[in-house]
C-alpha positions in Angstrom: -1.8 -10.0 10.2 -2.6 -6.4 9.1 -1.1 -3.8 6.9 0.2 -0.5 8.2 1.4 2.7 6.7 4.9 4.0 7.6 5.0 7.8 7.4 7.6 10.2 8.9 9.2 7.4 10.9 5.8 6.3 12.5 3.7 3.2 12.0 0.1 4.3 11.3 -3.1 2.4 10.6 -5.1 4.4 8.1 -8.8 4.9 8.7 -9.9 4.2 5.1 -11.9 1.1 4.0 -10.7 -2.3 5.2 -10.4 -5.4 3.0 -9.7 -9.0 3.9 -7.0 -10.9 2.1 -7.8 -14.6 1.4 -5.1 -17.1 0.8 -5.3 -17.8 -3.0 -4.3 -21.4 -2.4 -7.2 -21.9 0.0 -9.7 -19.1 -0.3 -11.7 -20.0 2.8 -8.6 -19.0 4.8 -8.6 -15.3 5.8 -4.9 -14.5 5.9 -4.9 -10.8 6.8 -6.5 -7.4 6.8 -5.5 -4.5 4.5 -6.2 -1.0 5.7 -6.6 1.2 2.7 -5.3 4.8 2.8 -7.1 8.0 1.9 -5.9 10.8 -0.3 -5.0 12.7 2.9 -2.7 9.8 4.0 -0.8 10.1 0.7 -0.4 13.8 1.0 0.9 13.4 4.6 3.5 11.0 3.3 4.5 13.5 0.6 5.0 16.1 3.3 7.1 13.7 5.3 9.3 13.0 2.3 9.7 16.7 1.5 10.7 17.5 5.1 13.4 14.7 5.0 15.0 15.7 1.7 17.7 18.1 3.0 19.0 15.7 5.7 19.2 12.7 3.4 20.8 14.7 0.5 23.5 15.8 3.0 24.1 12.2 4.0 27.1 11.0 2.1 26.7 8.1 -0.3 28.9 5.8 1.7 26.6 6.2 4.7 23.5 5.7 2.4 25.1 2.5 1.2 25.6 1.3 4.8 21.8 1.6 5.4 21.2 -0.8 2.5 23.8 -3.3 3.7 22.2 -3.4 7.1 18.8 -3.8 5.4 20.3 -6.8 3.5 21.4 -8.4 6.7 18.0 -8.0 8.3 16.2 -9.3 5.2 18.4 -12.4 5.3 17.5 -13.0 9.0 13.8 -12.6 8.2 13.7 -14.3 4.8 11.5 -17.2 5.8 8.9 -15.2 7.5 8.7 -12.7 4.5 8.6 -15.5 1.9 5.8 -17.3 3.8 3.8 -14.1 4.0 4.2 -13.3 0.3 3.3 -16.8 -0.8 0.2 -16.9 1.4 -0.8 -13.4 0.2 -0.4 -13.8 -3.6 0.1 -17.5 -4.3 3.7 -17.7 -5.6 5.1 -21.2 -4.7 7.2 -21.0 -1.6 10.3 -22.3 -3.3 10.1 -19.5 -5.9 9.3 -17.0 -3.3 12.4 -17.8 -1.2 14.5 -17.3 -4.4 12.8 -13.9 -4.9 13.7 -12.9 -1.4 17.3 -14.0 -2.0 17.3 -11.8 -5.1 16.2 -8.9 -2.9 19.1 -9.5 -0.6 21.5 -9.5 -3.5 20.1 -6.2 -4.9 20.5 -4.5 -1.5 24.1 -5.7 -1.3 24.8 -4.6 -4.8 23.5 -1.1 -4.4 24.9 -0.9 -0.8 28.4 -1.5 -2.3 27.8 1.3 -4.8 28.0 3.7 -1.9 31.7 3.9 -2.2 32.0 4.0 -5.9 32.6 7.1 -8.1 29.6 9.4 -8.6 31.2 11.5 -11.4 34.2 12.1 -13.6 36.8 14.8 -14.3 36.5 16.4 -17.8 39.5 18.2 -19.4 38.9 22.0 -19.7 39.8 24.0 -22.9 41.6 26.6 -20.8 44.3 26.5 -18.2 43.7 26.4 -14.4 40.2 25.1 -14.6 39.0 22.0 -12.8 35.9 20.7 -14.6 33.9 17.7 -13.3 30.5 16.0 -13.1 28.6 14.9 -10.1 25.6 12.6 -9.8 23.0 14.4 -7.6 19.6 13.4 -6.3 16.3 14.1 -8.0 14.4 14.9 -4.8 11.1 13.1 -4.0 10.3 9.9 -5.9 7.0 8.1 -6.1 7.3 4.4 -6.5 4.4 2.2 -7.5 5.0 -1.6 -7.4 2.9 -4.6 -8.5 1.9 -7.8 -6.8 3.7 -10.5 -8.9 7.1 -9.8 -7.5 6.3 -8.3 -4.1 9.9 -8.3 -2.7 12.2 -8.0 -5.7 10.6 -5.3 -7.7 10.2 -2.9 -4.7 13.8 -3.5 -3.8 15.2 -2.9 -7.3 13.5 0.5 -7.2 13.9 1.5 -3.6 17.5 0.6 -3.2 19.0 2.7 -6.1 16.6 5.6 -5.4 17.7 5.7 -1.7 21.4 5.3 -2.6 21.2 8.3 -5.0 19.9 10.5 -2.1 16.2 10.6 -2.9 13.3 10.4 -0.4 10.4 8.2 -1.4 6.7 7.6 -1.1 6.0 4.0 -1.9 2.6 2.5 -2.9 2.6 -1.3 -3.2 -0.2 -3.3 -4.8 -3.1 -3.8 -2.4 -2.7 -7.7 -2.6 1.0 -7.4 -1.8 0.5 -5.0 1.2 1.2 -7.5 4.0 4.6 -8.4 2.6 5.2 -4.7 1.9 4.6 -4.0 5.5 7.2 -6.6 6.6 9.7 -5.2 4.0 9.2 -1.7 5.2 9.9 -2.9 8.7 13.3 -4.1 7.4 14.1 -0.6 6.2 12.9 1.0 9.3 14.9 -1.4 11.6 18.0 -0.7 9.4 17.9 2.9 10.8 16.6 4.9 7.9 15.9 8.5 9.1 12.2 9.5 9.5 10.6 10.5 6.3 13.2 9.1 3.9 11.0 6.1 3.0 7.3 6.3 3.5 4.9 3.4 2.8 1.3 4.2 1.9 -1.1 1.2 1.4 -4.0 1.9 -0.8 -5.8 1.7 -4.2 -4.3 3.1 -7.3 -7.5 5.2 -7.9 -6.9 6.9 -4.6 -3.3 6.8 -3.6 -1.8 6.5 -7.0 -3.9 9.4 -8.3 -2.8 11.5 -5.2 0.8 10.7 -5.9 0.6 12.1 -9.5 -1.8 14.9 -8.9 -0.9 16.4 -5.4 2.5 15.3 -4.2 5.6 17.4 -4.9 7.2 14.6 -6.8 10.4 15.0 -8.9 10.1 11.5 -10.4 7.9 8.5 -10.5 8.7 4.8 -11.2 5.9 2.4 -12.0 5.6 -1.3 -12.8 2.2 -2.6 -14.0 -0.3 -2.7 -16.8 0.4 -0.8 -20.1 -2.8 1.1 -19.8 -2.0 2.5 -16.3 1.6 3.1 -17.2 0.7 5.1 -20.3 -1.6 7.2 -18.1 1.1 7.8 -15.6 3.6 8.8 -18.4 1.1 11.4 -19.7 0.6 12.8 -16.2 4.3 12.9 -15.5 5.1 14.6 -18.8 2.5 17.2 -18.2 4.2 18.0 -14.8 7.6 17.8 -16.4 8.9 15.3 -13.9 11.0 12.3 -14.7 9.1 9.0 -15.2 9.8 5.3 -15.7 7.2 2.8 -16.7 7.7 -0.9 -17.0 4.6 -2.5 -18.5 3.4 -5.5 -20.4 5.1 -8.3 -22.5 4.1 -10.9 -25.1 7.4 -12.8 -25.1 8.4 -15.3 -27.7 10.6 -18.4 -27.4 11.8 -19.5 -30.9 12.8 -23.1 -31.4 14.8 -23.8 -34.5 15.4 -27.1 -36.2 18.9 -27.6 -34.8 17.9 -26.8 -31.2 18.6 -29.0 -28.2 15.0 -29.9 -27.8 15.3 -31.2 -24.2 16.8 -27.9 -23.2 14.2 -25.9 -25.1 11.3 -27.8 -23.6 12.6 -27.3 -20.0 13.1 -23.6 -20.6 9.7 -23.1 -22.3 7.9 -24.8 -19.5 9.7 -22.8 -16.9 9.2 -19.5 -18.8 5.5 -20.1 -19.4 4.3 -21.8 -16.2 6.5 -20.8 -13.3 4.7 -18.3 -11.1 1.6 -19.4 -13.0 2.7 -17.3 -15.9 2.4 -14.1 -13.9 5.6 -12.5 -15.0 5.9 -9.7 -17.5 8.8 -11.8 -19.0 6.9 -15.0 -19.1 7.0 -17.1 -22.3 3.5 -16.6 -24.0 4.4 -17.5 -27.6 6.4 -20.5 -28.7 7.5 -20.3 -32.3 8.8 -23.6 -33.6 10.2 -24.5 -37.0 7.9 -27.0 -38.8 10.7 -29.5 -39.2 10.8 -30.3 -35.4 7.3 -29.1 -34.5 5.7 -32.5 -33.9 8.7 -33.8 -32.0 8.9 -30.7 -29.8 5.2 -30.8 -29.0 5.4 -34.5 -28.0 8.3 -33.8 -25.6 6.5 -30.8 -24.3 3.3 -32.8 -23.7 5.2 -35.4 -21.7 6.8 -32.9 -19.4 3.5 -30.9 -18.8 1.7 -34.0 -17.7 4.3 -34.4 -14.9 3.9 -30.8 -13.5 2.7 -30.6 -9.9 0.1 -27.9 -9.5 -0.8 -27.4 -5.9 -0.8 -25.1 -2.8 1.7 -22.3 -2.9 3.0 -23.5 0.5 3.6 -27.1 -0.7 7.4 -27.4 -1.6 6.4 -29.9 -4.4 4.3 -27.4 -6.3 5.9 -26.3 -9.6 3.2 -23.7 -9.7 0.3 -22.6 -7.5 -2.8 -20.6 -8.0 -3.1 -17.2 -9.7 -2.9 -14.3 -7.3 -6.5 -13.2 -6.7 -10.2 -13.5 -7.7 -9.9 -10.7 -10.3 -6.8 -12.3 -11.8 -8.6 -15.7 -11.9 -11.6 -14.2 -13.8 -9.3 -12.5 -16.3 -7.3 -15.5 -17.1 -10.3 -17.8 -17.1 -11.9 -15.7 -19.9 -8.8 -16.3 -22.1 -8.9 -20.0 -21.3 -12.5 -20.1 -22.4 -11.6 -18.3 -25.6 -8.8 -20.9 -26.2 -11.3 -23.7 -25.5 -13.6 -22.6 -28.3 -11.2 -21.1 -30.8 -7.9 -23.0 -30.5 -6.7 -26.5 -30.4 -5.5 -27.8 -27.0 -2.2 -29.6 -27.3 -1.1 -29.9 -23.6 -2.7 -29.4 -20.2 -1.6 -30.2 -16.7 -3.6 -31.7 -13.9 -4.2 -29.9 -10.6 -3.1 -32.0 -7.6 -5.6 -30.4 -5.1 -9.2 -29.6 -5.2 -9.4 -27.0 -8.1 -12.2 -25.2 -6.4 -10.3 -24.7 -3.2 -8.3 -21.8 -4.6 -7.7 -19.6 -7.7 -6.2 -22.6 -9.7 -5.9 -22.5 -13.5 -4.2 -25.6 -15.0 -1.3 -24.9 -17.4 -2.5 -25.0 -20.9 -0.8 -24.9 -24.4 -2.8 -24.4 -27.6 -2.2 -24.1 -31.3 -4.3 -23.8 -34.4 -4.8 -20.0 -34.5 -3.3 -17.2 -36.6 -0.7 -14.7 -35.6 -3.3 -12.0 -35.4 -5.5 -13.8 -32.9 -6.1 -12.1 -29.6 -4.5 -15.0 -27.7 -1.3 -14.3 -29.7 -1.4 -10.5 -29.4 -2.8 -9.7 -26.0 -1.0 -10.2 -22.7 -2.8 -12.9 -20.7 -0.6 -13.0 -17.6 -1.5 -16.5 -16.7 -0.4 -20.2 -17.5 -1.6 -20.2 -21.1 0.9 -20.4 -24.0 0.3 -20.5 -27.7 2.4 -22.6 -30.2 3.0 -21.2 -33.7 4.6 -23.3 -36.4 6.8 -21.6 -39.0 8.8 -22.7 -42.0 12.3 -21.2 -41.3 14.3 -18.8 -39.3 13.3 -15.7 -41.2 9.6 -16.5 -40.7 10.3 -17.1 -37.0 11.9 -13.7 -36.6 9.0 -12.0 -38.4 6.5 -13.6 -36.1 8.6 -12.9 -33.0 8.6 -9.2 -33.9 4.9 -9.1 -34.8 3.7 -7.6 -31.4 3.2 -4.1 -29.9 5.4 -5.3 -26.9 9.2 -5.7 -26.8 10.3 -6.9 -23.4 12.1 -10.3 -23.8 12.7 -13.1 -26.3 14.7 -16.3 -26.6 16.0 -18.4 -29.4 17.1 -22.1 -29.2 19.7 -23.1 -31.7 23.2 -24.4 -32.1 23.7 -22.2 -35.2 26.0 -19.2 -34.4 24.9 -17.2 -37.3 21.2 -17.5 -36.4 22.1 -16.7 -32.8 23.8 -13.5 -33.7 21.1 -12.5 -36.1 18.5 -13.0 -33.5 20.4 -11.0 -30.9 20.6 -8.2 -33.4 17.1 -8.3 -35.1 14.7 -9.3 -32.3 13.0 -6.1 -31.3 13.1 -6.6 -27.5 15.1 -5.1 -24.6 16.3 -8.4 -23.4 17.3 -11.1 -25.8 18.7 -14.5 -25.0 20.1 -17.6 -26.6 19.4 -21.1 -25.2 17.8 -19.5 -22.1 14.2 -18.9 -21.1 12.6 -15.6 -21.6 11.9 -15.1 -17.9 15.0 -14.3 -15.9 17.5 -11.4 -15.9 20.2 -11.2 -13.3 20.0 -8.6 -10.6 23.2 -6.7 -11.8 22.0 -6.5 -15.4 19.7 -3.8 -16.9 16.0 -4.7 -17.1 13.5 -3.2 -19.5 11.9 -3.4 -22.9 11.0 -1.7 -26.2 7.7 -0.8 -27.7 4.8 -0.7 -25.3 6.7 -2.7 -22.7 8.7 0.2 -21.4 9.2 4.0 -21.3 12.7 3.1 -22.6 14.7 3.7 -19.5 16.2 0.6 -17.6 15.9 -0.8 -14.1 18.6 -2.7 -12.1 22.3 -2.5 -12.7 24.0 0.8 -13.3 21.2 2.3 -15.4 19.0 2.4 -12.3 21.4 4.9 -10.8 21.1 7.0 -13.9 17.3 7.2 -13.6 17.2 8.1 -9.9 19.8 10.9 -10.3 20.7 13.8 -12.5 24.1 15.1 -13.6 25.6 18.3 -12.4 28.5 19.8 -14.3 30.9 21.8 -12.2 33.8 24.0 -13.0 36.4 26.0 -10.8 38.8 28.5 -12.1 41.9 28.6 -9.7 44.4 30.6 -11.8 
């Protein structure tokens, strides 16, 4: 399999450097070839998007919604092929990947249905015989930059509302999610999107991403990825006075109080910390436990971790598979080495396959380090979680908020007062009670506080606000 660009309604193989994608579950297997784009390819995509703006803006929203509904039907028909490709490309277990594709279908249907909903409101005027109202209108050309950890869901939750609002798009996926991006682009193309409305450019951030921000006539950019890159994009977008949205890192806490249902909490913490090999911005990476139940909770956690099945992403039995790439393996392995020397290991899973056959890192839980330690403060983005004992709820809340990030947090408790206080006082964009930190429904706003986000929201109705602007209209008919 090979990646392709889709520019101005035509499939193109760029003539930049080629790179081979190895299956992270079995690195001797060459799964596909990525053709990387040049700066010129990105500029051509921008020109195609610019040429298509007028026609797409003049397509009514109901018709735009129909394109998304047709795309949802096609994605449903091809879901097994796309899930298999994504799992083979970036290592997410096939059962999880099928669930992600289903989320993509739901997102397309959700925004497709928005095509026949109101796009403005009537506002009373202060004088007689004046009709005053608002309309939601497109921004123009949007650059969309997506990561590898959710290769289907994240692109769709950006692309679908941007298209519905009447924007044309240049989309740059992560290099190691480019094969699945090619298949997803084919879904949109086969749904009948007019040429130039959605353009796919496969390439490196240092080349294509830079061209997007420096040379294309963008009116907005939406990015999901590292905090460092997101901050740089925000600076460039502000300099150009274009709208920007950055979803970045997280260091999410699960707080377990003395009155919690410990079985429920253990299951949720394991899922939050170790599903997708911890490669979620909403993954549980800190577990803050009241001392009164600390030993009991750790004991239950240890028992469950021993039963985790770690294997090939294509094995339906695998709870988690490998991390996504060689560079991701090296990064997480460095943190594991720090944990081995500076922390106390309290739980570790076994790998059910040859650990040298892929980018496998066994799930690991540690304690015995301070709140200021780098394992507690830095985003690891792998299956490594830190346990922190505290004396009471107030201490737990203080530790929970002691981070530069603010994406997601959970509390496990049967106490209504503590539940409501946590919902109010946890400094995060998504706060949950008796639920894992990782997981927000497709129709709900997604985004964080602090260095996790540029403070706008994705998904749900707020996505429509980002990908549009409000025009206030008034007519005197006296």
